[in-house]
C-alpha positions in Angstrom: -40.7 6.4 39.2 -37.9 8.1 41.2 -35.6 5.2 40.3 -36.4 5.7 36.6 -35.7 9.4 36.8 -32.4 8.7 38.6 -31.4 6.2 36.0 -32.1 8.6 33.2 -30.2 11.4 35.0 -27.3 9.0 35.5 -27.3 8.1 31.8 -27.5 11.7 30.7 -24.6 12.7 33.0 -22.5 9.7 31.9 -22.8 10.1 28.1 -21.0 13.5 27.8 -18.2 12.3 30.0 -17.7 9.2 27.8 -17.9 11.4 24.7 -15.2 13.8 25.9 -12.8 11.0 26.8 -13.3 8.9 23.7 -10.1 8.7 21.8 -10.1 9.4 18.1 -8.8 6.2 16.4 -6.4 6.3 13.4 -9.1 4.5 11.4 -11.5 7.4 11.9 -8.8 9.8 10.7 -8.3 7.5 7.7 -12.0 7.5 6.8 -12.2 11.3 7.2 -9.1 11.8 5.1 -10.3 9.4 2.4 -13.7 11.1 2.1 -12.3 14.7 2.2 -9.6 14.0 -0.4 -11.9 12.1 -2.8 -14.6 14.8 -2.9 -12.1 17.7 -3.2 -10.2 15.9 -6.0 -13.4 15.4 -7.9 -14.3 19.1 -7.6 -11.0 20.4 -9.0 -9.9 17.5 -11.2 -9.4 19.4 -14.5 -6.6 21.4 -12.9 -4.8 18.2 -11.9 -5.0 17.0 -15.5 -3.7 20.3 -16.8 -0.8 20.2 -14.4 0.2 16.8 -15.6 0.0 18.0 -19.3 2.2 21.0 -18.5 4.8 18.8 -16.8 5.6 17.1 -20.1 5.7 20.3 -22.2 9.3 20.7 -23.2 11.4 23.6 -24.4 13.0 26.1 -22.1 11.6 29.2 -23.7 8.0 28.2 -23.8 5.8 30.5 -21.7 3.6 28.7 -19.2 0.5 30.6 -20.1 0.9 29.8 -23.8 1.6 26.2 -22.9 -1.7 26.1 -20.9 -3.6 27.5 -23.9 -2.0 25.0 -26.2 -2.9 22.1 -24.0 -6.6 23.2 -23.8 -6.7 23.8 -27.5 -5.1 20.5 -28.5 -6.8 18.2 -25.9 -10.1 19.9 -25.5 -12.0 20.3 -22.2 -13.4 16.8 -22.4 -9.9 15.3 -22.3 -9.3 17.1 -19.0 -11.4 14.5 -17.3 -9.2 11.6 -18.5 -8.1 9.5 -15.6 -10.8 10.9 -13.3 -11.8 7.7 -11.6 -8.3 6.4 -10.9 -7.2 9.9 -9.7 -10.0 10.2 -7.2 -9.3 6.7 -6.0 -5.5 7.3 -5.7 -5.9 10.6 -3.8 -8.6 9.2 -1.6 -6.6 6.0 -0.7 -3.4 8.1 -0.4 -4.8 10.6 2.1 -6.7 7.9 3.9 -3.5 5.8 4.3 -1.4 8.8 5.1 -3.7 10.0 7.9 -4.0 6.4 9.3 -0.3 5.9 9.5 0.5 9.5 10.6 -2.0 9.5 13.5 -1.1 5.9 14.6 2.6 6.7 14.8 2.0 10.1 16.3 -0.2 8.6 19.1 2.4 5.9 19.8 5.3 8.4 19.9 3.3 10.8 22.1 2.5 8.0 24.5 6.2 7.0 24.6 7.3 10.5 25.2 4.7 11.0 28.0 5.5 7.7 29.7 9.3 8.5 29.6 8.8 12.2 30.6 10.7 13.4 27.5 10.5 17.1 26.9 10.6 18.5 30.4 6.9 19.4 30.7 4.1 20.3 28.3 4.7 24.0 28.6 8.4 24.1 27.9 10.1 25.0 24.7 11.8 21.6 24.7 8.4 20.0 24.8 7.4 22.0 21.7 10.4 20.8 19.8 9.7 17.2 20.8 6.1 17.5 19.6 7.4 18.9 16.2 9.9 16.0 16.0 7.1 13.5 16.6 5.1 15.1 13.8 8.1 14.9 11.4 8.8 11.2 12.3 5.1 10.4 11.9 5.1 12.1 8.6 8.1 10.2 7.4 6.6 6.9 8.2 3.3 7.9 6.5 5.1 9.2 3.5 7.1 6.0 2.9 4.0 3.8 3.4 1.7 5.9 1.3 4.2 6.7 -1.5 4.7 2.9 -2.0 1.0 2.1 -1.9 -0.2 4.7 -4.4 2.6 4.6 -7.0 0.9 2.0 -9.2 -2.2 4.1 -9.2 -0.2 7.2 -10.0 1.4 5.5 -13.0 -2.0 4.5 -14.4 -3.4 8.0 -13.7 -0.4 9.6 -15.5 -0.8 7.3 -18.5 -4.5 8.1 -18.8 -4.0 11.8 -18.4 -1.3 11.9 -21.2 -3.1 9.5 -23.6 -3.1 11.1 -27.0 -5.0 8.5 -29.1 -2.2 8.1 -31.6 -2.0 5.0 -33.9 -5.8 4.6 -33.5 -5.5 3.4 -29.8 -8.5 3.6 -27.6 -8.6 5.0 -24.1 -8.3 2.3 -21.4 -9.9 2.1 -18.0 -8.0 1.4 -14.8 -8.0 -2.4 -15.1 -7.1 -2.4 -18.8 -4.3 0.1 -18.2 -3.0 -2.1 -15.3 -3.0 -5.2 -17.5 -1.4 -3.4 -20.5 1.5 -2.1 -18.3 2.1 -5.5 -16.8 2.0 -7.4 -20.1 4.0 -4.9 -22.2 6.5 -3.5 -19.7 6.5 -5.9 -16.7 5.4 -5.4 -13.1 8.4 -3.1 -12.4 6.8 -0.4 -14.6 4.0 0.0 -12.1 6.6 1.3 -9.6 8.2 3.8 -11.9 8.6 7.1 -10.1 8.3 5.5 -6.6 11.2 7.4 -5.2 10.0 10.8 -6.3 6.5 9.8 -5.2 7.8 9.1 -1.7 9.8 12.4 -1.7 6.6 14.2 -2.9 5.0 13.0 0.3 7.8 15.0 2.0 5.6 17.8 0.6 2.9 16.5 2.9 5.3 16.1 5.8 6.1 19.9 5.6 2.4 20.6 5.0 1.2 18.5 8.0 4.0 19.9 10.3 2.9 23.5 9.5 -0.8 22.6 9.7 -0.4 20.8 13.0 1.5 23.7 14.6 -0.9 26.4 13.3 -3.9 24.3 14.3 -2.5 23.7 17.7 -2.0 27.5 18.1 -5.6 28.2 17.0 -7.1 25.5 19.2 -5.3 27.1 22.2 -7.2 30.3 21.5 -10.6 28.6 20.9 -12.2 25.2 21.4 -12.6 24.2 17.7 -11.1 25.9 14.6 -13.7 27.4 12.2 -13.9 26.5 8.6 -12.1 29.7 7.7 -9.3 28.8 10.1 -8.9 25.4 8.5 -9.0 26.8 5.0 -6.4 29.4 5.9 -3.8 27.2 7.6 -4.3 24.3 5.1 -3.8 26.7 2.1 -0.7 28.3 3.6 0.9 25.0 4.5 0.1 23.4 1.2 1.2 26.4 -1.0 4.6 26.5 0.7 5.2 22.8 0.5 4.0 22.5 -3.1 6.3 25.3 -4.4 9.3 23.6 -2.8 8.6 20.2 -4.3 7.4 21.2 -7.8 10.7 19.9 -9.5 10.1 16.5 -7.9 6.5 16.4 -9.3 7.8 17.3 -12.8 10.4 14.5 -12.9 7.9 12.0 -11.5 5.5 12.8 -14.3 8.3 12.5 -16.9 9.4 9.1 -15.4 5.8 7.7 -15.5 5.2 9.0 -19.1 5.1 6.0 -21.4 7.2 7.9 -24.0 10.1 8.1 -21.6 10.1 4.4 -20.5 13.0 3.4 -22.7 14.8 6.8 -22.7 18.2 6.8 -21.0 17.6 10.4 -20.1 14.9 9.3 -17.7 16.2 6.1 -16.4 16.2 7.4 -12.8 15.1 10.4 -10.8 18.5 12.0 -10.6 19.3 11.6 -14.3 15.8 13.0 -15.1 16.4 16.0 -13.0 19.8 16.6 -14.6 18.2 16.2 -18.1 15.5 18.8 -17.3 18.0 21.2 -15.8 20.4 20.9 -18.8 17.8 21.1 -21.5 15.1 23.4 -20.0 16.7 25.1 -17.0 15.0 26.3 -13.9 11.8 27.0 -15.9 11.5 23.4 -16.8 11.8 22.3 -13.2 9.0 24.7 -12.2 6.8 24.0 -15.2 3.2 24.1 -14.3 3.9 25.5 -10.8 1.2 28.2 -11.1 -1.4 25.7 -12.3 -0.4 23.5 -9.4 -0.8 26.2 -6.9 -4.2 27.1 -8.3 -5.1 23.5 -7.9 -3.7 22.7 -4.5 -4.9 25.8 -2.6 -8.6 25.3 -3.2 -8.3 21.5 -3.3 -6.4 21.4 0.0 -8.7 23.9 1.7 -11.9 21.9 0.7 -10.1 18.6 1.6 -9.2 19.8 5.1 -12.5 21.4 5.8 -14.3 18.2 4.8 -11.7 16.2 6.8 -12.4 18.2 9.9 -16.2 17.9 9.4 -16.1 14.2 8.7 -13.7 13.7 11.6 -16.1 15.5 14.0 -19.1 13.5 12.8 -17.3 10.1 12.8 -15.6 10.8 16.2 -19.0 11.9 17.7 -20.7 8.8 16.3 -17.9 6.5 17.6 -18.0 8.2 21.0 -21.7 7.8 21.3 -21.4 4.2 20.3 -18.7 3.6 22.9 -20.8 5.4 25.5 -23.8 3.1 24.7 -22.0 -0.2 25.0 -22.0 -0.4 28.8 -25.7 0.5 28.8 -26.5 -2.3 26.4 -24.5 -4.7 28.6 -26.5 -3.6 31.6 
């Protein structure tokens, strides 16, 4: 009887220790990111479709509000869900892959810095700059990987969102769109806009750098950030990053638009940027910026709140599982 009680007490005291020491694997960050991004994208998807439509509206003197009304009037609310499935998939895979690579590289760099005693101590200013540098390098690696992986999905998504049904053509699903692009334009067309897509992930590098710093500050004040904390820091970080990178998003959409595939004015990112600047000015480069901000602020807030929730659940489950393994072996 006493032995049984002692065994139970030992198990109860051991489990919390194992839970606290369990390391959060990059795969868990990937799963949490994928789930959070997929759900948040589904919730606010019409704003994503509107943003894409406004990116291709041309004419330097067109007011953005009138463009928005024109898009809704011409396309209808139902068409704002064109490309829904591939968009949810691309954002989910994109965030999942980004978080997996980001956390993996970040953990390896942090281990290297610690083992070589780079930074002069955890409390020093130099240590803070080293940590920020690790975050930026991790973000660059994640941006290149993710931008390359999701570009084909982004091309298909853009084509579906801009589909106008001219010449009696019927809407295509993801697989049909993939085959049509390969058969009619070649495999290279699936990678149109890859460079701006990777640069757009620089948006995420800035966002994640700001987010990690703000989160680190908040965690120092309390054990775990609240949902309000997560919503606030994710919104601020994403709004700043999105405003800076809106011209890159516009030229990416123009490059992936089927109507511009053979246009010499959009044969590359730099030529496309010059074309927009010359014909539409600064307003053209920031076309759809307000719709984009209205989209990214709630989407990112929900995405990061869900990411933190799923991360806590999955980490706890993984830690409990790891804590139980030695007991099963006994």
